[in-house]
NULUM-763142 format. One line per 5 residues: number of its first residue (from 1); their letters; for each residue x, y, z of N, C-alpha, C, CB. Coordinates in steps of 0.001 Angstrom, whole numbers. Glycine has a CB too. Layout:
BEGIN
NUM	A	X/Y/Z/X/Y/Z/X/Y/Z/X/Y/Z; ...
//
This chain:
BEGIN
1	MNLRR	634/-1186/-62/-7/57/-223/833/1412/-138/-1014/77/755; 821/1803/-1232/1849/2910/-1241/1009/4498/-1000/2723/2819/-2871; 1832/5520/-566/1092/6769/-187/-219/7190/-1039/2093/7907/-284; -17/7273/-2286/-1239/7580/-2828/-2354/6784/-2996/-1049/7954/-3810; -2016/5336/-2762/-3376/4476/-2324/-3855/5251/-1075/-3067/2701/-1896
6	RALQA	-3329/5264/-99/-3563/5218/1451/-4318/6926/1379/-1748/4959/2625; -3855/7825/588/-4711/9351/497/-5856/8852/52/-4155/10648/-583; -5971/8269/-1000/-7230/7788/-1635/-8267/6955/-867/-6860/7017/-2729; -8021/6309/-4/-8454/5524/804/-9042/6454/2066/-7368/4533/1084; -8239/7468/2607/-8444/8184/3620/-9750/9281/2927/-6917/8851/4156
11	LVVQE	-9439/9723/1688/-10304/10626/983/-11992/10149/940/-9665/10723/-523; -12024/9100/930/-13450/8463/612/-13964/8124/2010/-13401/7027/-414; -13733/8062/3165/-13901/8126/4268/-14990/9451/4497/-12564/8125/4860; -15875/8825/5324/-17216/10283/5513/-16972/10593/6892/-19247/9838/5326; -16992/9477/7881/-17052/10170/8978/-16077/11216/9797/-17276/9346/9590
16	PAAKL	-16174/12320/10005/-14776/13035/10464/-13960/12671/11265/-14853/14071/10927; -14279/11704/12677/-13111/11395/13398/-12193/10262/13108/-13472/11248/14570; -12896/9355/11691/-12389/8346/11338/-11748/9021/10023/-13359/7151/11273; -11712/10029/9419/-11182/10467/8324/-10057/11109/9265/-12138/11378/7282; -9930/12016/10244/-8976/12376/10923/-7905/11445/11298/-9459/12869/11848
21	AAVRA	-8455/10052/11603/-7735/8886/11876/-7050/8538/10940/-8387/7911/12217; -7636/8437/9762/-7296/8050/8572/-5841/8430/7961/-8291/8512/7822; -6125/9883/7993/-4882/11025/7642/-3679/11068/8892/-5667/12802/7537; -4170/10470/10056/-2797/10755/10564/-2085/9351/10533/-2814/11439/12112; -2454/8423/9884/-2434/7050/9962/-1441/6870/9061/-3688/6311/9701
26	IPPGL	-1475/7834/8010/-577/7876/6985/899/7684/7344/-760/9072/6345; 2271/6669/7421/3260/7190/7333/3979/8004/6227/3727/6445/7630; 4474/9048/6906/5253/9800/6156/6707/9362/5217/5512/10672/7073; 7145/8212/5578/7968/8146/4859/7404/6432/3768/9416/8276/5885; 6491/6629/3749/5581/5770/3021/5732/5518/1055/4106/6523/3461
31	PVGAH	6545/4439/660/6663/4511/-617/5603/5338/-1439/6723/3259/-998; 5249/6269/-2521/5055/6959/-3120/3725/6617/-4115/6184/7184/-3496; 4499/5413/-4804/3279/5110/-5889/3468/6276/-6979/1554/5200/-5121; 4310/7125/-7135/4204/8366/-8193/3530/7969/-9662/5816/8961/-8513; 4317/6884/-10204/3885/6510/-11445/2762/5420/-11588/5003/6112/-12102
36	EHLDE	1982/5203/-10215/810/4336/-10513/-303/5051/-10823/464/3475/-9466; -1426/4081/-12234/-2427/4442/-12640/-3500/4154/-11604/-2565/3945/-13824; -4093/5439/-11074/-5338/4557/-9951/-6874/5351/-10720/-5090/5190/-7529; -7597/4405/-10477/-9132/5048/-11126/-10070/5341/-9652/-10161/3582/-12381; -10661/6297/-10479/-11542/7123/-9170/-12291/6061/-8491/-12774/8390/-9699
41	PPGVP	-12557/5990/-7413/-13628/4960/-7043/-14694/5927/-6737/-13268/3891/-5755; -16138/5350/-6551/-17353/6255/-5942/-17276/6424/-4585/-18741/5689/-6170; -17761/7661/-4417/-17460/8438/-2867/-16696/9425/-2623/-16921/7700/-1946; -16042/10090/-3972/-15392/11001/-3822/-15545/12539/-3987/-14718/10638/-4313; -15584/13283/-3088/-14838/12810/-1567/-15948/12467/-489/-13822/14179/-830
46	GRPPG	-15235/11916/543/-16063/11321/1517/-16448/12491/2602/-15285/10046/2183; -17696/12680/2769/-18313/13487/3890/-19585/13148/4436/-18455/14764/3512; -19806/13546/5617/-20755/12975/6284/-22138/13044/5671/-20724/13490/7491; -23005/11968/5336/-24038/12160/4415/-25082/13012/5052/-24589/10866/3945; -25263/13541/6113/-26194/14501/6546/-26279/16016/6058/-26021/14514/7831
51	LRFVS	-24590/16311/5563/-24445/17715/4858/-25646/17929/4049/-23139/17835/3895; -25931/19579/4675/-27179/20048/3420/-26404/21125/2856/-28939/20707/4007; -26358/21388/1519/-25976/22023/520/-26718/22885/204/-25742/21416/-343; -26378/24539/611/-26989/25343/-229/-26417/26185/-1039/-27679/25912/299; -26757/27475/-1547/-25927/28610/-2357/-25310/29463/-974/-27107/29754/-3568
56	PQQVP	-24402/30078/-1189/-23525/30899/-640/-24525/31849/105/-22538/31553/-1695; -25510/32483/-699/-26436/33106/14/-27144/32516/1408/-27330/33322/-910; -27361/31383/1338/-28017/30893/2211/-27548/30530/3027/-28594/30260/1993; -26230/30304/3405/-25691/29902/4605/-25738/30979/5823/-24321/29507/4301; -26140/30630/6579/-26685/31489/7891/-25430/32453/8418/-27201/30329/9286
61	RRSVH	-25897/33888/8462/-24803/34724/8828/-25516/35437/10238/-24331/35864/7471; -24683/35365/10937/-25355/36440/12500/-24349/37073/12881/-25943/35642/14061; -24497/37893/13762/-23717/38635/14713/-22720/38069/15298/-24379/39075/15626; -21407/37909/15335/-20544/37036/16246/-20642/37205/17478/-19285/37120/16063; -21252/38603/17929/-21586/38756/19432/-22793/38143/20129/-21722/40096/19683
66	TLQGR	-23197/37348/19401/-24446/36281/19973/-23707/34773/19825/-26148/36351/18821; -23978/33953/20610/-23659/32051/20635/-23826/31557/19252/-24927/30983/21673; -25354/32096/18871/-25463/31389/17550/-24865/31957/16315/-26795/31219/17258; -24385/32997/16526/-23613/33738/15332/-22163/33221/15617/-23722/35574/15359; -21529/33110/16639/-20154/32591/16421/-20334/30933/16142/-19149/32946/17832
71	AALLH	-21194/30494/16655/-21317/29033/16553/-21520/28809/14618/-22911/28451/17699; -22411/30002/14316/-22463/29698/12535/-21131/29977/11851/-23623/30776/11666; -20374/30977/12157/-19224/31193/11754/-18429/30046/11874/-18746/32203/12328; -17911/29614/12899/-17149/28599/13385/-17630/26995/12628/-17359/28691/15066; -18775/26896/12183/-19300/26135/11608/-19086/25972/9874/-20428/26392/12073
76	SLAHI	-19065/27435/9597/-18881/27647/8140/-17127/27358/7982/-19460/29397/7646; -16615/27786/8875/-14740/27468/8864/-14582/26074/9023/-13721/28215/10266; -15332/25401/10152/-15040/23726/9781/-15487/23375/8639/-15671/22674/10683; -16247/23885/8144/-16716/23359/6780/-15345/23207/5789/-17907/24504/6080; -14847/24828/5633/-13861/25123/4944/-12640/24017/5254/-13571/26557/5231
81	EFNAI	-12451/23693/6485/-11296/22904/6806/-11237/21828/6567/-10984/22866/7814; -12761/21096/6825/-12791/19679/6092/-12577/19473/4627/-14046/19102/6286; -13480/20641/3787/-13145/20237/2377/-11538/20639/2268/-14181/21090/1177; -10793/21262/2842/-9201/21420/2816/-8552/19707/2930/-8631/22551/4389; -8954/19408/4054/-8518/18099/4214/-8788/17330/3086/-9057/17511/5315
86	NLALD	-9970/17075/2578/-10123/16421/1333/-9568/16788/-244/-11376/16394/1299; -9190/18292/-292/-8343/18689/-1461/-6915/18178/-1322/-8317/20232/-1618; -6580/18332/-228/-4912/17841/-107/-5066/16448/-649/-4133/17800/1653; -5852/15456/59/-5577/14091/-161/-5866/13896/-1472/-6282/13174/684; -6970/14764/-2322/-7368/14732/-3786/-6151/14989/-4620/-8487/15805/-4130
91	VLWRY	-5353/15912/-4029/-4074/16338/-4859/-3193/14817/-4574/-3160/18041/-4133; -2909/14324/-3783/-1999/13362/-3230/-2265/12002/-4361/-2410/13037/-1433; -3758/12033/-4378/-4266/10685/-5246/-4014/11122/-6867/-6186/10292/-4932; -4531/12099/-7122/-5160/12353/-8158/-4241/12791/-9274/-6113/13225/-7846; -3014/13284/-9171/-1778/13912/-10045/-596/12790/-10166/-1099/15390/-9236
96	PGLPD	-585/12014/-10954/728/11288/-10997/2090/11530/-11433/546/10444/-11547; 2992/11006/-11371/4198/11771/-11863/4998/12683/-11543/4045/12167/-12601; 4726/12917/-10281/5448/14056/-9543/6421/13666/-8814/4682/14802/-8708; 7469/14769/-8533/8831/14254/-7700/7984/14163/-6000/10529/15771/-7820; 8924/12946/-5232/8380/12597/-4224/7881/14029/-3189/9392/11588/-3656
101	SFYAG	8819/14498/-3310/8706/16044/-2566/7295/16856/-2725/9900/17105/-3275; 7087/16807/-3797/5092/16792/-4189/4221/16757/-3390/4445/15676/-4876; 4435/15264/-3088/3603/14494/-2329/3690/14613/-1091/3690/13354/-2549; 5132/14577/-386/5284/15111/1105/4894/16155/1674/6310/15238/1431; 4625/17125/586/4060/18786/1059/2544/18256/1200/4275/20388/-391
106	WLQVA	2067/17901/370/477/17960/698/146/16886/1873/-493/17549/-759; 1290/15722/1738/201/15148/3030/766/15832/4306/219/13216/3319; 1622/16704/4489/2180/17727/5752/579/18466/5707/3934/19073/5300; 283/18979/4450/-1016/20009/4407/-2491/19451/4908/-1243/20481/2804; -2489/18033/4567/-3666/17018/5184/-3573/17214/6730/-3401/15241/4778
111	VEEAL	-2515/16822/6979/-2472/16394/8310/-2625/17781/9471/-999/15550/8442; -2262/19147/8454/-2513/20475/9458/-3823/20507/9213/-1739/22013/9152; -4513/20246/7990/-5943/20787/7852/-6798/19939/8935/-6566/20582/6213; -6311/18527/8958/-7018/17912/10107/-7020/18823/11503/-6310/16497/10380; -5683/18727/11745/-5970/19637/13152/-6802/20636/13390/-4990/20256/13549
116	HFELL	-6744/21790/12025/-7920/22905/12117/-9016/22330/12422/-8223/23699/10898; -9134/21393/11594/-10749/20768/11430/-10958/20407/13196/-10875/18925/10118; -10383/19894/13704/-10423/19241/14806/-10569/19968/16235/-9355/18538/14731; -9618/21305/15925/-9730/22585/16946/-11091/23085/16971/-8778/23851/16529; -11585/23465/15490/-12718/24082/15214/-14062/23477/15659/-12697/24250/13935
121	NDHLQ	-13982/21956/15453/-15111/21090/15577/-15136/21275/17165/-14924/19455/14924; -13877/20528/17716/-14195/20545/19453/-14766/21840/19864/-12760/20356/20453; -14681/23130/19632/-14840/24168/19879/-16034/24790/19637/-14049/24616/19485; -16511/24185/18485/-17875/24232/18121/-18905/23520/19416/-17978/23396/16620; -18264/22513/19401/-19447/21128/20341/-19512/22018/21508/-18654/19092/20910
126	TLGVR	-18408/23066/22059/-18915/23514/23574/-20050/24561/23366/-17612/24266/24560; -20318/25095/22072/-21369/26440/21734/-22353/25561/21615/-21168/27558/20298; -22859/23580/21436/-24078/22933/21462/-24002/22921/20090/-25329/23545/22182; -23155/22889/19158/-23330/22690/17647/-22223/21836/17354/-23311/24043/16730; -22518/20786/16403/-21767/20114/15516/-21417/20368/14354/-22117/19268/15392
131	YGDLP	-20624/19695/13501/-20251/19574/12396/-21533/19214/11239/-19195/18624/12561; -21994/19616/10525/-23308/19169/9902/-24872/19558/10292/-23248/17838/10042; -24959/20365/11480/-26188/20638/12015/-26604/22075/11403/-26117/20584/13613; -25585/22627/10584/-26317/24085/9839/-25825/23633/8230/-25435/26059/10510; -26657/24378/7505/-26029/24417/5954/-24864/24934/5780/-26765/25148/5004
136	VHDGL	-24308/24217/4509/-23015/24715/4370/-23144/25140/2709/-21763/23506/4830; -22206/25641/1958/-21856/25732/330/-21069/24861/44/-21241/26941/-220; -20421/24564/-1207/-19763/23925/-1819/-18747/24378/-2468/-20341/23430/-2368; -18486/25753/-2715/-17672/26398/-3849/-16199/25617/-3823/-17500/28173/-3582; -15587/25396/-2666/-14304/24614/-2961/-14211/23548/-3587/-13728/24294/-2033
141	WEMAE	-14806/22721/-3464/-15309/21348/-3847/-15559/21203/-5556/-16795/21093/-2983; -16610/22708/-5514/-16670/22540/-7093/-15698/22913/-8006/-17664/23169/-7579; -14828/24043/-7505/-13698/24260/-8394/-12875/23118/-8083/-12948/25631/-8210; -12714/22187/-7203/-11917/21024/-7485/-12361/20156/-8597/-11836/20245/-6341; -13383/20155/-8570/-14283/19527/-10064/-13717/19828/-10977/-15695/19979/-10467
146	RTRFD	-14297/20980/-11355/-13543/21469/-12674/-12392/21407/-12915/-13621/22559/-12938; -11222/21435/-12407/-9917/21392/-12278/-9129/20295/-12242/-9683/21929/-11409; -10205/18783/-12218/-9508/17572/-11686/-8851/16961/-12663/-10346/16612/-11072; -8818/17436/-14137/-7699/16825/-15349/-6649/18144/-15386/-8576/16483/-17250; -6700/18960/-14474/-5650/20138/-15017/-5110/20373/-13856/-6216/21562/-15725
151	LLARL	-4020/19716/-13722/-3165/20093/-12096/-2904/21702/-12267/-1260/19105/-11824; -2072/22091/-13291/-1995/23599/-13192/-2818/24367/-12860/-1754/24102/-14073; -4386/24171/-13495/-5440/24766/-13137/-5907/24613/-11412/-6416/24223/-14121; -5569/23367/-10906/-6020/23134/-9596/-4796/23836/-8766/-6290/21470/-9283; -3719/23819/-9064/-2526/24846/-8498/-2682/26068/-8380/-1432/24902/-9183
156	ALVPR	-3367/26641/-9426/-3658/28084/-9817/-4841/28602/-8795/-4160/28182/-11498; -5905/27893/-8891/-7558/28061/-8506/-7606/27570/-6977/-8730/26960/-9591; -7152/26882/-6642/-7440/26057/-5212/-6421/26852/-4180/-6996/24135/-5315; -5348/26279/-3978/-4573/26401/-3095/-4069/28164/-3022/-3502/25291/-3395; -3774/28898/-4332/-3540/30190/-4745/-4461/31091/-4927/-2989/30190/-5698
161	TLEAR	-5785/30879/-4847/-6732/31568/-4848/-8133/31369/-3941/-6877/31566/-6011; -8626/30353/-4020/-9811/29825/-2758/-8869/29939/-1619/-10559/27984/-2867; -7985/29249/-1547/-7360/28697/145/-6811/30124/178/-5885/27082/393; -6289/30977/-836/-5426/32262/-479/-6409/33577/117/-4576/32786/-1996; -7775/33162/130/-8540/34213/696/-8601/33836/1938/-9827/34480/142
166	GLDAC	-8087/33040/2500/-8228/32975/4199/-7214/33626/4574/-8197/31551/4977; -5876/34032/3705/-5124/34754/4232/-5213/36700/4947/-4352/34452/3255; -6577/36627/3464/-6941/38298/3459/-8047/37931/4778/-7835/39163/1587; -8928/37082/4902/-10132/37032/5601/-9620/36504/7179/-11261/35975/4758; -8783/35717/7469/-8472/35585/9178/-8233/36877/9949/-7078/34715/9479
171	PVVHS	-7294/37729/9704/-7388/38622/10570/-8694/39275/10620/-6432/39432/10390; -9502/39663/10089/-10818/40159/10010/-11406/39328/11143/-11537/39995/8545; -11605/37990/10750/-12179/37225/11537/-11936/37174/13249/-11898/36134/10932; -10292/37110/13373/-9495/36978/14321/-9989/38260/15166/-8002/36875/13846; -10010/39233/14842/-10348/40862/15275/-11619/40503/15697/-10345/42219/14016
176	KLLEA	-12931/39939/14914/-14321/40095/15694/-14521/39059/16531/-15550/40158/14827; -13716/38027/16547/-13722/36889/17369/-13305/37827/18729/-12600/35531/16827; -12125/38173/18741/-11787/38764/20163/-12475/39965/20677/-10405/39121/20219; -13261/40674/19785/-14404/41773/20317/-15135/41163/20846/-15185/42601/19460; -15760/39493/20333/-17065/39144/21044/-16480/38293/22363/-18208/38161/19969
181	GDQKA	-15103/38424/22440/-14721/37763/23736/-14567/36252/23790/-15706/38100/24721; -14317/35835/22681/-14152/33983/22449/-12648/33902/22051/-15289/33139/20917; -12034/34076/23181/-10360/34037/23137/-9857/32475/22590/-9652/34339/24919; -10599/31751/22877/-10217/30298/22001/-10481/30262/20675/-10962/29062/22453; -11623/30951/20154/-11869/30627/18672/-10838/31330/18224/-13258/31018/17978
186	ASIIA	-10427/32641/18901/-9692/33532/18136/-8289/32941/17741/-9564/34814/18895; -7833/31865/19124/-6427/31452/18970/-6563/30792/18058/-5715/30814/19948; -7286/29555/17841/-7570/28715/16524/-7291/29586/15470/-9067/28156/16353; -8042/30788/15015/-8001/31263/13957/-6488/31356/13586/-8751/32407/13973; -5741/31968/14624/-4277/32523/14543/-3687/31166/14123/-3564/33240/16072
191	IILRD	-3656/29982/14819/-2919/28742/14370/-3489/28510/12881/-3209/27375/15432; -4483/28719/12568/-4812/28485/10696/-4416/29398/9890/-6319/28444/10190; -4098/30999/10381/-3453/31448/9379/-1882/30991/9213/-3625/32804/9482; -1299/31170/10604/-55/30521/10493/504/29239/9357/3/30056/11762; -600/28595/9587/-9/27279/8632/-450/27323/7150/-596/25750/9214
196	EVGHV	-1431/28237/7128/-2294/28519/5977/-861/29438/4955/-4008/29657/6575; -733/30259/5773/800/30542/5009/1489/29638/3946/1876/30549/6073; 1817/28626/5096/2818/27514/4338/1971/26843/3148/3369/26179/5491; 917/26614/3351/32/25959/2379/-166/26580/1219/-1159/25737/2850; -458/28059/1396/-466/28831/18/1038/28764/-533/-983/30515/208
201	ALGNY	2045/29000/71/3253/28823/-371/3580/27540/-1298/3998/28847/749; 3083/26640/-608/3248/25203/-1418/2605/25090/-3055/2373/23986/-444; 1533/25828/-2709/572/25941/-4078/1436/26760/-4511/-1065/26493/-4105; 2253/27991/-4531/2473/29240/-5519/3869/28175/-6037/2833/31263/-4646; 4544/27312/-4962/5830/27088/-5538/5346/25800/-6920/7075/26460/-4090
206	WYRKV	4812/24896/-6448/4706/24487/-7588/3663/24596/-8758/4858/23575/-7349; 2781/25446/-8759/2337/26700/-9712/3227/27167/-10184/1690/27777/-9226; 4461/27548/-9759/5379/28290/-10576/6269/27323/-11482/6272/29172/-9648; 6531/26291/-10396/7398/25236/-11271/6999/24366/-12228/7963/24421/-10566; 5374/24249/-12189/4671/23678/-13639/4723/24560/-15140/2999/23537/-13307
211	CQEQG	4716/25327/-14352/4561/26819/-15537/6124/26933/-16191/4119/28744/-14488; 6984/26741/-15215/8378/26852/-15743/8224/25362/-16715/9774/26883/-14318; 8317/24360/-16259/8278/23049/-17276/7449/23159/-18349/7821/21778/-16638; 6432/23815/-18474/5727/23810/-19493/6006/25163/-20159/4371/23516/-19158; 7182/25843/-20075/7122/27112/-20658/6296/28185/-20774/7257/26976/-21498
216	LSDFD	5495/27943/-19559/4571/29608/-19358/4840/30183/-18647/3278/29828/-19058; 4082/31489/-18850/4521/32873/-17843/3291/32567/-16763/4386/34823/-18769; 3832/32514/-15782/2955/32079/-14208/2043/33445/-13871/4288/31757/-12566; 2351/34698/-14474/1606/35826/-14189/519/35861/-15664/2746/37268/-13928; 525/35856/-17039/-312/35761/-17858/-1031/34414/-17539/262/35937/-19112
221	TYGEL	-262/33211/-17252/-1305/31812/-17330/-2686/32155/-16208/-253/30087/-16646; -2019/32553/-15524/-3165/32867/-14081/-4198/33326/-14640/-2769/34039/-12842; -4188/34420/-15272/-5316/35268/-15456/-6240/34461/-16481/-4864/36762/-15994; -5312/33549/-17320/-6031/32795/-18415/-6962/31797/-17841/-5048/32071/-19357; -6308/31020/-16596/-6803/30030/-16322/-7872/30485/-15065/-5708/29031/-16098
226	AQHYR	-8291/31605/-14726/-9139/31823/-13559/-10333/32398/-14490/-8465/32909/-12260; -9913/32997/-15978/-11404/33154/-16441/-11991/31668/-17208/-11463/34554/-17632; -10985/31057/-17350/-11215/29813/-18020/-12173/28825/-17187/-9837/29156/-18288; -11736/28954/-16096/-12566/27783/-15015/-13299/28770/-13856/-11228/26486/-14049; -13717/29968/-14601/-14832/30807/-13792/-14478/30849/-12271/-16379/30105/-13954
231	APRLR	-13079/31204/-11817/-12958/31538/-10771/-13468/32749/-9956/-12033/31441/-10802; -13700/32832/-8605/-14635/33997/-8157/-13916/35107/-8197/-15239/33893/-6789; -14262/36581/-8392/-13469/37316/-8670/-13577/37508/-6838/-13777/38459/-9953; -12067/37981/-6739/-11161/38150/-5538/-11432/39600/-4974/-9541/37950/-5953; -12038/39769/-3596/-12647/41173/-3109/-11333/41638/-1945/-14522/40933/-2223
236	GPFNR	-10985/42574/-2032/-9937/43189/-1347/-10637/43662/287/-9359/44561/-2381; -9874/43964/1183/-8543/44385/1241/-7940/42688/1294/-8183/45563/2709; -6680/43024/603/-5718/41838/629/-4772/42191/1655/-4968/41535/-763; -4331/40695/2339/-3472/40783/3490/-2130/40521/2594/-3840/39627/4828; -1356/41916/2467/-508/41676/1934/863/41384/2548/-590/42427/1251
241	KARLE	1024/41553/3636/2192/40551/4307/2222/39226/4079/2188/40531/5696; 781/38606/4592/748/37184/4612/870/36613/3241/-478/36710/5254; 327/37233/2108/750/37099/676/2072/37208/296/154/37973/-62; 2779/37927/725/4149/38077/576/4906/36997/944/4578/39106/1221; 4644/36424/2370/5303/35578/2886/4769/34189/2346/5282/35802/4267
246	AGFTA	3642/34089/1841/3044/33073/1056/3501/32741/-322/1793/33365/970; 4181/33795/-722/5034/33813/-2260/4616/34143/-3465/5462/32670/-2651; 3436/35114/-2871/2844/35966/-4152/4025/37102/-4066/978/36687/-3948; 4029/37419/-5340/4931/39191/-5547/4190/39922/-5459/5665/39760/-6861; 5069/41006/-5324/4167/42524/-5155/3459/43020/-6386/5175/43835/-4758
251	AEIDE	3527/42221/-7695/3228/42564/-8984/1750/42175/-8944/4142/41850/-10101; 1910/40890/-8443/691/39683/-8550/-424/40485/-7496/1293/37746/-7828; -81/40984/-6184/-901/41614/-5255/-1078/43054/-5817/-285/41558/-3800; -260/43780/-6456/-787/45242/-7114/-1915/44562/-8166/680/46330/-8088; -1797/43831/-8783/-2768/43765/-10086/-3950/43306/-9325/-2302/42648/-11453
256	LERLD	-4158/42366/-7992/-5165/42002/-7461/-6042/43335/-6903/-4733/41018/-6493; -4952/44342/-6446/-5965/45438/-5788/-6145/46450/-6956/-5310/46272/-4299; -5708/46369/-8083/-5953/47351/-9492/-7351/46507/-9475/-4654/47215/-11221; -7256/45353/-9785/-8777/44897/-10401/-9842/45093/-9083/-8786/42981/-11006; -9821/45223/-8250/-10601/44997/-7394/-11174/46769/-6983/-9796/44009/-6248
261	TAFRS	-10128/47223/-7303/-10615/49147/-7201/-11344/49549/-8551/-8959/50449/-7116; -10939/48956/-9551/-11671/49091/-11023/-13060/48296/-10697/-10680/48268/-12483; -13400/47416/-10018/-14853/46789/-10356/-15442/47937/-9018/-15097/44564/-10085; -14788/48114/-8167/-15906/49035/-7224/-15942/50062/-7735/-15683/49356/-5763; -15028/51180/-8723/-15358/52266/-8903/-16594/52174/-10242/-14020/53062/-9081
266	ALPTS	-16638/50559/-10660/-17870/50858/-11910/-18968/50297/-11085/-17710/49938/-13660; -19126/50248/-9851/-20572/49905/-9174/-21229/51180/-8966/-20494/49104/-7696; -22652/51209/-9310/-23675/52350/-9270/-23300/52852/-7956/-25321/51933/-9409; -23529/54104/-7863/-23347/54870/-6684/-24972/54918/-6736/-22309/56391/-6716; -25400/55293/-4912/-26595/55340/-4677/-27156/56625/-4410/-26803/54563/-3808
//
C-alpha cells in the first residue's frame, strides 16, 4: 500500500473522526507510487452523509456577538477545513508522475488541515453545535471538480486563489472573535493563519514550477486559467504581508488591488 493509495482511502472516508484518524495513520516515509495509475472510486469526496448544501447566499450569517452567530461562523470555517483535508488528499492521489517532495508537501498539508478541523469542531461543540448541524455551501469542492483533469489549474485556483482568500479573511475574523470575547476561537484562527501561509506557499511553488516546465508565464497564465475555469472575483482588502510570505509577488498583489479598485469604481452609486 503506497502513499497515493492510502490518501485515496482516506479521501473516501465519510465520518470526520475516522477521516482524521485515517490521515494521521499515513506514514510520512511510505513509498509514493508516483507512477501508478489509480481509478477514481465512487464516493469522492467522503463527507458526512447528512450535510445540507445550499448556495453561499443561504448560509446563515449572524452577529458574532451572539452565541448563535459565533456557532454559525465556526461551522462555516469547520466546513472549509474539512474540505481542505479532502482537497489535499485529492491532490495526493489524483496527479501522478510528480517528485516525491510534491506528495510529501501535500501530506503535511492534509495533516495540518485535519488539526484545524479538529480544533474548530471541538470548540464548536462547546457552543452546542456539531459539524453538519447547519447548512453549508460547496464552492471549494466545485472548483476541485472543474480542475480535476488539469494540475496547473488546480494549483492556480485552489491553493493560490480560494485558499489564499483565507489569508485575507483570517485577520478580520480574528479581530471579530476577540471583540466578541471568544479568546479560544481567536487563538484557533491564529493557528490556521500561521499554517495557511505555508499551504498557499506550497501551491505557489508548485504552480510556478509547473509553469516553468511547460514554458508558460506564471503571471499571464493565471489570468487565463481564472477566466477559463470561472474563478470567483477576489475582493479586497488583501493581506499583503501574509501574501508576500506565502510567495505572491508584489506585482501580483498590485494587480489584485487594481482589479478590485476598478470593479468597485464601476459599481453604481446610490
